[in-house]
Residue frames as qw, qx, qy, qz and C-alpha x, y, z in Angstrom:
[[0.444, -0.564, 0.112, -0.687, -21.36, -4.11, -83.43],
 [0.047, 0.214, -0.895, 0.389, -20.80, -5.90, -80.13],
 [0.483, -0.375, -0.737, -0.288, -23.49, -8.33, -79.07],
 [0.374, -0.521, 0.250, -0.726, -25.61, -7.16, -76.13],
 [0.180, -0.182, 0.881, -0.398, -26.18, -9.22, -73.01],
 [0.663, 0.240, 0.422, -0.570, -29.86, -9.78, -73.81],
 [0.696, 0.504, -0.371, -0.352, -29.04, -10.96, -77.33],
 [0.249, 0.396, -0.875, 0.128, -26.50, -13.43, -75.99],
 [0.393, -0.022, 0.756, -0.523, -28.99, -14.69, -73.41],
 [0.749, 0.373, 0.077, -0.542, -31.55, -15.20, -76.16],
 [0.584, 0.484, -0.630, -0.166, -29.06, -17.25, -78.19],
 [0.019, -0.268, 0.903, -0.335, -28.27, -19.37, -75.15],
 [0.559, 0.158, 0.574, -0.577, -31.95, -20.03, -74.48],
 [0.723, 0.467, -0.219, -0.460, -32.61, -20.77, -78.15],
 [0.394, 0.434, -0.810, 0.003, -29.79, -23.29, -78.17],
 [0.215, -0.117, 0.851, -0.465, -31.00, -24.90, -74.95],
 [0.686, 0.262, 0.271, -0.622, -34.56, -25.17, -76.27],
 [0.703, 0.464, -0.435, -0.318, -33.44, -26.97, -79.42],
 [0.289, 0.381, -0.860, 0.176, -31.02, -29.33, -77.68],
 [0.316, -0.063, 0.768, -0.554, -33.25, -30.28, -74.77],
 [0.748, 0.292, 0.114, -0.586, -36.26, -30.89, -77.01],
 [0.710, 0.453, -0.504, -0.190, -34.10, -33.20, -79.17],
 [0.500, 0.288, -0.766, 0.282, -31.80, -34.93, -76.67],
 [0.662, -0.590, -0.461, -0.028, -33.55, -34.37, -73.34],
 [0.288, -0.909, 0.173, -0.245, -32.58, -32.48, -70.21],
 [0.812, -0.485, 0.295, 0.134, -30.31, -35.17, -68.75],
 [0.815, 0.158, 0.313, 0.462, -28.25, -35.67, -71.93],
 [0.316, 0.825, 0.081, 0.462, -27.81, -31.96, -72.65],
 [0.636, -0.371, -0.236, 0.635, -24.83, -30.37, -70.93],
 [0.054, -0.909, -0.052, 0.409, -23.91, -26.74, -70.38],
 [0.323, -0.413, 0.584, 0.620, -20.96, -27.33, -72.73],
 [0.329, 0.391, 0.779, 0.362, -23.37, -28.53, -75.42],
 [0.085, 0.893, 0.427, -0.115, -25.49, -25.42, -75.00],
 [0.218, -0.789, 0.213, 0.534, -22.48, -23.12, -75.06],
 [0.369, -0.146, 0.706, 0.586, -21.13, -24.76, -78.21],
 [0.259, 0.579, 0.727, 0.263, -24.48, -24.55, -79.99],
 [0.018, -0.948, -0.281, 0.151, -24.89, -20.90, -78.98],
 [0.616, 0.524, -0.071, 0.584, -21.29, -20.10, -80.04],
 [0.250, -0.845, 0.241, -0.408, -20.38, -18.76, -76.60],
 [0.286, 0.351, -0.809, 0.375, -18.02, -19.94, -73.89],
 [0.540, -0.410, -0.730, 0.083, -19.18, -22.08, -71.00],
 [0.287, -0.255, -0.404, 0.830, -18.28, -19.17, -68.73],
 [0.191, -0.093, -0.217, -0.953, -20.61, -16.91, -70.69],
 [0.529, -0.389, -0.673, -0.340, -23.49, -19.27, -69.99],
 [0.534, -0.434, -0.593, 0.419, -22.75, -19.07, -66.26],
 [0.105, 0.009, -0.100, 0.989, -22.71, -15.27, -66.46],
 [0.447, -0.215, -0.303, -0.814, -26.41, -15.47, -67.23],
 [0.849, -0.310, -0.231, -0.360, -27.43, -18.58, -65.30],
 [0.374, -0.650, 0.614, -0.246, -25.93, -20.00, -62.10],
 [0.452, -0.141, 0.881, -0.020, -26.70, -23.57, -63.10],
 [0.112, -0.073, -0.827, -0.547, -28.19, -25.75, -65.78],
 [0.077, -0.537, -0.821, 0.179, -31.31, -26.05, -63.64],
 [0.024, 0.653, 0.227, -0.722, -31.73, -22.27, -63.43],
 [0.071, 0.266, -0.565, -0.778, -31.20, -22.01, -67.18],
 [0.105, -0.266, -0.910, -0.301, -33.94, -24.57, -67.78],
 [0.038, -0.633, -0.639, 0.434, -36.33, -22.79, -65.43],
 [0.062, 0.562, -0.100, -0.819, -35.72, -19.53, -67.33],
 [0.083, 0.079, -0.777, -0.619, -36.32, -21.38, -70.59],
 [0.064, -0.459, -0.886, -0.007, -39.63, -22.81, -69.39],
 [0.016, 0.678, 0.372, -0.634, -40.76, -19.34, -68.27],
 [0.083, 0.404, -0.405, -0.816, -39.87, -17.90, -71.67],
 [0.090, -0.140, -0.897, -0.410, -41.78, -20.68, -73.40],
 [0.051, -0.587, -0.773, 0.235, -44.83, -20.16, -71.21],
 [0.024, 0.600, 0.094, -0.794, -44.75, -16.37, -71.75],
 [0.111, 0.204, -0.631, -0.740, -44.74, -16.89, -75.52],
 [0.131, -0.306, -0.919, -0.212, -47.62, -19.35, -75.31],
 [0.016, -0.610, -0.577, 0.543, -49.68, -17.09, -73.05],
 [0.118, 0.489, -0.178, -0.846, -49.36, -14.29, -75.61],
 [0.176, 0.044, -0.813, -0.554, -50.31, -16.65, -78.43],
 [0.068, -0.398, -0.895, 0.187, -53.21, -17.99, -76.35],
 [0.101, 0.637, 0.387, -0.659, -54.79, -14.58, -75.88],
 [0.144, 0.345, -0.478, -0.795, -54.30, -13.72, -79.55],
 [0.157, -0.158, -0.919, -0.327, -56.38, -16.78, -80.45],
 [0.046, -0.550, -0.741, 0.382, -59.06, -15.95, -77.89],
 [0.069, 0.572, 0.089, -0.812, -59.27, -12.32, -78.99],
 [0.199, 0.305, -0.567, -0.739, -59.58, -13.21, -82.68],
 [0.091, 0.234, 0.966, 0.055, -62.21, -15.95, -82.33],
 [0.253, -0.265, -0.366, -0.856, -65.47, -14.80, -83.99],
 [0.574, -0.489, -0.639, -0.153, -67.49, -16.70, -81.37],
 [0.306, -0.797, 0.197, -0.481, -65.91, -14.61, -78.64],
 [0.111, 0.391, -0.819, 0.405, -64.32, -15.79, -75.43],
 [0.837, -0.296, -0.163, -0.430, -66.11, -18.85, -74.05],
 [0.633, -0.533, 0.546, -0.132, -65.08, -21.37, -71.44],
 [0.916, 0.162, 0.357, 0.078, -64.78, -23.96, -74.17],
 [0.573, 0.759, -0.132, 0.279, -62.53, -21.82, -76.34],
 [0.293, -0.804, 0.477, -0.201, -60.41, -21.18, -73.28],
 [0.805, -0.237, 0.543, 0.003, -59.90, -24.95, -73.03],
 [0.824, 0.510, 0.213, 0.123, -59.55, -25.46, -76.78],
 [0.393, 0.849, -0.233, 0.265, -56.88, -22.82, -77.33],
 [0.470, -0.700, 0.521, -0.131, -55.03, -23.80, -74.19],
 [0.884, 0.002, 0.459, 0.085, -54.71, -27.27, -75.68],
 [0.698, 0.680, 0.089, 0.204, -53.61, -25.94, -79.06],
 [0.125, 0.897, -0.357, 0.230, -50.86, -23.64, -77.79],
 [0.670, -0.524, 0.523, -0.057, -49.53, -26.28, -75.41],
 [0.895, 0.219, 0.358, 0.154, -49.04, -28.58, -78.39],
 [0.483, 0.853, -0.089, 0.177, -46.98, -25.88, -80.14],
 [0.044, -0.790, 0.560, -0.246, -44.12, -26.07, -77.61],
 [0.767, 0.094, -0.631, 0.067, -42.27, -29.39, -77.16],
 [0.253, 0.187, -0.668, 0.674, -41.03, -28.30, -73.72],
 [0.452, -0.123, 0.295, -0.833, -44.39, -27.13, -72.40],
 [0.833, 0.023, -0.362, -0.418, -46.05, -30.21, -73.84],
 [0.596, 0.155, -0.730, 0.296, -43.47, -32.34, -72.00],
 [0.110, -0.214, 0.551, -0.799, -44.43, -30.59, -68.75],
 [0.662, -0.027, 0.164, -0.731, -48.06, -31.64, -69.09],
 [0.901, 0.140, -0.331, -0.244, -47.43, -35.17, -70.32],
 [0.686, -0.593, 0.421, -0.014, -44.71, -35.99, -67.77],
 [0.830, 0.521, -0.185, 0.068, -42.35, -36.79, -70.64],
 [0.718, -0.598, 0.263, 0.242, -39.32, -38.31, -68.95],
 [0.765, 0.287, 0.252, 0.518, -37.40, -38.50, -72.24],
 [0.234, 0.771, 0.066, 0.589, -37.41, -34.71, -72.48],
 [0.362, -0.835, 0.115, -0.399, -37.45, -33.71, -68.81],
 [0.614, 0.249, -0.656, 0.361, -35.37, -36.49, -67.34],
 [0.442, -0.253, -0.652, 0.562, -34.49, -36.00, -63.69],
 [0.057, -0.061, 0.107, -0.991, -36.01, -32.51, -63.78],
 [0.417, -0.384, -0.667, -0.484, -39.48, -34.08, -63.99],
 [0.474, -0.469, -0.670, 0.326, -39.72, -34.23, -60.20],
 [0.208, -0.346, -0.219, 0.888, -39.37, -30.43, -59.99],
 [0.077, 0.261, 0.522, 0.809, -41.54, -29.34, -62.89],
 [0.265, -0.694, -0.628, -0.234, -44.87, -28.93, -61.06],
 [0.430, -0.702, -0.280, 0.494, -43.26, -26.50, -58.62],
 [0.396, 0.011, 0.247, 0.884, -41.93, -24.17, -61.32],
 [0.195, 0.502, 0.191, -0.821, -43.50, -20.74, -61.95],
 [0.250, 0.212, -0.628, -0.706, -43.92, -21.71, -65.61],
 [0.194, -0.243, -0.944, -0.110, -46.10, -24.72, -64.79],
 [0.022, -0.539, -0.636, 0.552, -48.23, -22.70, -62.37],
 [0.134, 0.416, -0.119, -0.892, -48.59, -19.86, -64.88],
 [0.398, 0.178, -0.593, -0.677, -50.00, -21.99, -67.67],
 [0.021, -0.201, -0.968, 0.152, -51.92, -24.54, -65.64],
 [0.425, -0.115, -0.127, -0.889, -55.66, -24.27, -66.00],
 [0.751, -0.216, -0.418, -0.463, -58.83, -25.91, -64.82],
 [0.180, 0.107, -0.818, 0.535, -57.82, -26.52, -61.25],
 [0.194, -0.522, -0.823, 0.109, -60.68, -27.26, -58.86],
 [0.090, -0.594, -0.324, 0.731, -60.93, -23.66, -57.63],
 [0.073, 0.227, -0.429, -0.871, -60.95, -22.32, -61.21],
 [0.200, -0.295, -0.851, -0.385, -63.80, -24.67, -62.12],
 [0.174, -0.597, -0.677, 0.393, -65.76, -23.52, -59.05],
 [0.019, -0.489, -0.017, 0.872, -65.32, -19.89, -60.10],
 [0.157, 0.037, -0.658, -0.736, -66.53, -20.71, -63.61],
 [0.208, -0.447, -0.868, -0.061, -69.54, -22.49, -62.11],
 [0.132, -0.606, -0.464, 0.633, -70.37, -19.53, -59.88],
 [0.055, 0.411, -0.227, -0.881, -70.12, -17.22, -62.88],
 [0.704, 0.458, 0.341, -0.423, -72.49, -19.38, -64.89],
 [0.325, 0.630, -0.592, -0.383, -69.91, -20.59, -67.39],
 [0.312, 0.125, -0.940, -0.050, -70.04, -24.27, -66.39],
 [0.666, -0.433, -0.468, -0.388, -73.02, -26.24, -65.10],
 [0.219, -0.557, 0.541, -0.590, -73.17, -25.98, -61.34],
 [0.882, -0.205, 0.151, -0.396, -74.83, -29.39, -60.84],
 [0.903, 0.236, -0.303, 0.193, -71.63, -31.32, -61.65],
 [0.721, -0.621, 0.011, 0.307, -68.95, -31.86, -59.02],
 [0.189, 0.941, -0.275, -0.062, -66.13, -29.34, -59.57],
 [0.446, -0.553, 0.692, 0.128, -63.43, -31.79, -58.53],
 [0.720, 0.226, 0.645, 0.119, -64.67, -34.32, -61.08],
 [0.499, 0.856, 0.132, -0.005, -64.88, -31.68, -63.83],
 [0.074, -0.878, 0.460, 0.109, -61.34, -30.48, -63.10],
 [0.580, -0.308, 0.741, 0.138, -59.97, -34.03, -63.13],
 [0.704, 0.450, 0.544, 0.077, -61.73, -34.96, -66.36],
 [0.372, 0.926, -0.036, -0.054, -60.67, -31.79, -68.22],
 [0.163, -0.775, 0.601, 0.109, -57.05, -32.28, -67.22],
 [0.665, -0.085, 0.737, 0.086, -57.19, -36.00, -68.02],
 [0.669, 0.664, 0.335, 0.013, -58.58, -35.26, -71.50],
 [0.190, 0.931, -0.302, -0.072, -55.81, -32.74, -72.11],
 [0.410, -0.544, 0.725, 0.102, -53.15, -35.21, -71.00],
 [0.735, 0.188, 0.651, 0.038, -54.61, -37.97, -73.15],
 [0.584, 0.797, 0.155, -0.014, -54.78, -35.87, -76.30],
 [0.076, 0.897, -0.434, -0.040, -51.27, -34.49, -75.89],
 [0.443, -0.466, 0.766, 0.019, -49.79, -37.90, -75.05],
 [0.855, 0.311, 0.357, -0.211, -51.52, -39.86, -77.82],
 [0.446, 0.760, -0.435, -0.186, -48.70, -39.21, -80.32],
 [0.183, -0.499, 0.844, -0.071, -46.67, -41.92, -78.63],
 [0.504, 0.088, 0.840, -0.182, -49.38, -44.52, -79.22],
 [0.630, 0.658, 0.273, -0.308, -50.64, -43.46, -82.65],
 [0.703, 0.128, 0.435, 0.548, -48.86, -44.47, -85.89],
 [0.161, -0.387, 0.158, 0.894, -47.48, -41.45, -87.74],
 [0.145, 0.037, -0.502, -0.852, -49.91, -39.56, -89.94],
 [0.263, -0.379, -0.856, -0.232, -53.07, -41.31, -88.72],
 [0.202, -0.567, -0.603, 0.523, -54.14, -38.99, -85.90],
 [0.125, 0.886, 0.321, 0.311, -56.16, -35.79, -86.45],
 [0.333, 0.419, -0.272, 0.800, -54.33, -32.59, -85.61],
 [0.216, -0.347, -0.622, 0.668, -54.70, -31.01, -82.19],
 [0.199, 0.126, -0.073, -0.969, -56.45, -28.10, -83.92],
 [0.512, -0.152, -0.648, -0.544, -59.06, -30.49, -85.34],
 [0.485, -0.300, -0.790, 0.227, -59.43, -32.28, -82.04],
 [0.118, -0.205, -0.411, 0.881, -59.67, -29.03, -80.09],
 [0.352, -0.015, -0.244, -0.904, -62.49, -27.73, -82.27],
 [0.603, -0.223, -0.697, -0.318, -64.45, -30.98, -81.92],
 [0.441, -0.243, -0.713, 0.488, -63.79, -31.18, -78.21],
 [0.067, 0.040, 0.208, -0.975, -65.00, -27.60, -77.65],
 [0.548, -0.142, -0.385, -0.729, -68.36, -28.57, -79.17],
 [0.640, -0.220, -0.736, 0.027, -68.57, -31.71, -77.03],
 [0.296, -0.163, -0.564, 0.754, -67.76, -29.78, -73.86],
 [0.250, -0.073, -0.042, -0.965, -70.30, -27.13, -74.76],
 [0.648, -0.221, -0.523, -0.508, -73.04, -29.74, -75.02],
 [0.694, -0.242, -0.652, 0.186, -72.02, -31.50, -71.81],
 [0.465, -0.281, -0.445, 0.712, -70.91, -28.70, -69.50],
 [0.028, -0.317, -0.137, -0.938, -72.66, -25.52, -70.63],
 [0.221, 0.172, 0.620, -0.733, -75.28, -24.21, -68.17],
 [0.178, 0.517, 0.824, 0.152, -78.86, -25.02, -68.98],
 [0.030, 0.537, 0.325, 0.778, -81.01, -22.30, -70.45],
 [0.435, -0.773, -0.204, -0.415, -81.91, -19.73, -67.84],
 [0.796, -0.502, -0.126, 0.313, -79.12, -20.76, -65.46],
 [0.641, 0.013, 0.015, 0.767, -76.14, -18.63, -64.59],
 [0.079, -0.887, -0.162, 0.426, -75.55, -14.97, -63.96],
 [0.679, 0.587, 0.181, 0.402, -74.47, -13.49, -67.27],
 [0.023, -0.953, 0.181, -0.244, -73.11, -10.33, -65.62],
 [0.652, -0.604, 0.456, 0.047, -70.93, -12.49, -63.36],
 [0.870, 0.206, 0.354, 0.275, -69.91, -14.58, -66.38],
 [0.459, 0.812, 0.014, 0.362, -68.75, -11.51, -68.28],
 [0.297, -0.887, 0.313, -0.163, -66.89, -10.24, -65.21],
 [0.828, -0.320, 0.433, 0.157, -65.05, -13.56, -64.87],
 [0.764, 0.442, 0.271, 0.383, -64.02, -13.51, -68.51],
 [0.168, 0.937, -0.084, 0.294, -62.91, -9.89, -68.21],
 [0.559, -0.730, 0.392, 0.023, -60.64, -10.80, -65.29],
 [0.859, 0.033, 0.406, 0.310, -59.09, -13.45, -67.53],
 [0.544, 0.713, 0.162, 0.411, -58.49, -10.92, -70.29],
 [0.173, -0.950, 0.186, -0.181, -57.10, -8.38, -67.83],
 [0.789, -0.468, 0.357, 0.179, -54.61, -11.02, -66.67],
 [0.784, 0.526, 0.110, 0.309, -53.09, -10.88, -70.13],
 [0.159, 0.893, -0.242, 0.344, -51.09, -7.81, -69.18],
 [0.597, -0.656, 0.445, -0.121, -49.72, -9.54, -66.09],
 [0.930, 0.020, 0.341, 0.140, -48.70, -12.61, -68.07],
 [0.736, 0.445, 0.209, 0.467, -46.91, -10.93, -70.95],
 [0.077, -0.995, 0.067, -0.011, -45.64, -7.68, -69.41]]
């Protein structure tokens, strides 16, 4: 049976993901990708106009997969969807993809010259979280204490994520706890430090904010 166009594109993206994660964007050529995918170089260009476009498509595919995984974890958590589980599972799924992890840790070995473009890609914008405006919305909904500066909260949450994801480079092999362990502990710490005080917050608004997040699932993975 002849291979369909979508199957061939999947093989090309699979090959690119493996090669770029191992050798980096700069050292991986279109010829390398074509050879690994068992297609011609021309076949690669039938699907993607350039190596840059191929990589952008790869990052979007990676982010789509992680978004789906992210909501699966949120939906199955017995504690329900909380702002701290949102952060925890976002950290965990990011760690599952070498390419997405490289986006958030500014890993020049993996991203190479493409690093200067990564923050403008749809993939980065899709999976970014805890921007200043998002924190303000969570505060208004009663999910995060409103007496702490939103800009500071956003900066600290993103700094913690960067630090945890980047620590592999500075920690001897086998000595660091897993991201899953760290995420669970961090969720408890954030809950104690950022959760609204008793009696604060509009619970109806909080539920509405969380529902909008869950509704966005269909937009992300459609």
